[in-house]
C-alpha positions, 0 to 999 in steps of 0.5 A, spaced: 500 499 500 502 506 498 503 512 503 498 516 500 493 510 500 495 509 508 494 516 509 487 516 506 486 510 511 489 514 517 484 520 515 478 516 515 479 512 521 480 519 525 474 522 521 469 516 523 472 516 530 470 523 531 463 521 528 462 516 533 465 520 539 461 526 537 454 522 537 456 519 544 457 512 542 464 512 545 467 516 551 473 519 554 479 514 551 475 508 551 474 504 544 478 503 539 479 502 531 483 498 526 484 497 519 487 491 515 493 493 510 494 490 503 501 487 506 498 484 512 499 489 517 494 494 520 493 501 522 490 501 529 488 507 534 493 508 540 492 506 547 489 512 551 487 516 545 480 519 545 477 517 538 474 524 538 481 527 538 485 522 533 491 525 530 492 521 523 500 521 524 500 518 530 495 512 529 499 506 530 502 502 524 503 495 525 507 489 521 503 483 520 506 480 526 503 486 530 510 489 532 510 497 532 513 500 525 511 507 527 506 512 530 504 511 538 503 505 542 497 501 540 491 500 544 492 495 550 486 491 547 490 490 540 489 482 542 482 483 541 483 485 534 488 480 532 484 475 535 478 477 530 482 478 524 486 471 525 479 467 524 476 472 519 481 473 513 475 476 509 475 482 514 478 489 513 476 493 519 474 492 526 471 497 531 470 496 539 466 501 543 463 501 550 457 504 547 452 505 552 446 501 550 450 495 548 454 495 554 447 495 558 444 489 554 451 485 556 449 486 563 442 483 563 442 476 566 436 474 562 439 474 555 440 469 550 448 468 551 448 465 544 444 471 541 444 477 545 439 481 541 433 478 537 432 479 530 428 486 531 429 489 524 432 487 517 438 491 518 440 488 524 440 481 521 443 484 515 449 488 518 450 484 525 446 477 525 447 473 531 451 476 537 454 471 542 456 473 549 463 473 551 464 471 558 466 477 563 474 477 563 478 483 566 480 488 561 487 486 558 486 479 560 489 475 554 484 469 556 479 474 553 482 474 546 482 466 546 474 467 548 473 472 542 477 467 537 473 461 539 467 465 536 469 470 531 470 464 525 462 464 525 460 471 528 462 478 525 460 481 531 461 479 539 458 482 545 463 482 551 460 481 558 460 488 562 464 491 557 462 492 550 461 490 542 467 488 538 465 488 530 468 486 524 467 488 517 469 488 510 472 495 510 472 500 515 465 503 513 462 496 514 464 495 521 462 502 523 455 501 520 454 495 523 457 498 530 452 503 529 446 498 527 448 494 533 447 500 538 441 502 535 438 495 536 440 494 543 436 501 544 430 498 541 431 492 545 431 495 552 425 500 550 421 494 548 423 489 554 417 487 557 412 489 551 413 482 547 415 485 541 414 482 534 421 480 531 422 477 525 420 470 523 426 465 522 424 464 515 424 472 514 431 472 517 433 466 513 431 470 507 435 476 509 441 472 510 441 469 503 440 475 500 445 479 504 450 475 506 455 479 511 463 478 510 
């Protein structure tokens, strides 16, 4: 990948990071974004960086083994991204947020751990699909990466218990769109609790998955 193309990606990460931050999908220095490069390396947001105030030049550049080539030290949750990429060679970007409604769902005791949010809308099925819950691990625990790796091959998104979503997409736009759809559907799910909402039928879900396959 040329330096020009890499700089375009750096700008895109910064622009979308600010958009997520400005709309309240992440706060403080929480959340991180990565993009896979053509040479097998990655661009990744730095540790303790606010997604609303990213400096494109300081975004971490990693080689195909995850070693830092340039920029600031990468997020301490680098291992989450590496675990997802290892099982999803088709994915080109990953977004991990501590978005409020998604985290709230992850704290509920009654959710289906194999599919945390029911298929309430077509776009949720198209962009997220089944969302498994990853059991709670302390932030930074390498075992969390192993737990994510065990699910990532079959799921483009996972929900970390008491923590937040990790969402992969074929490119950065797709990963961000899926993360946004997940957060809005989590909000719907919380609003509809106890109301016996009408979700999509298994047949409707199957039709959507056949017509709109995710990466």
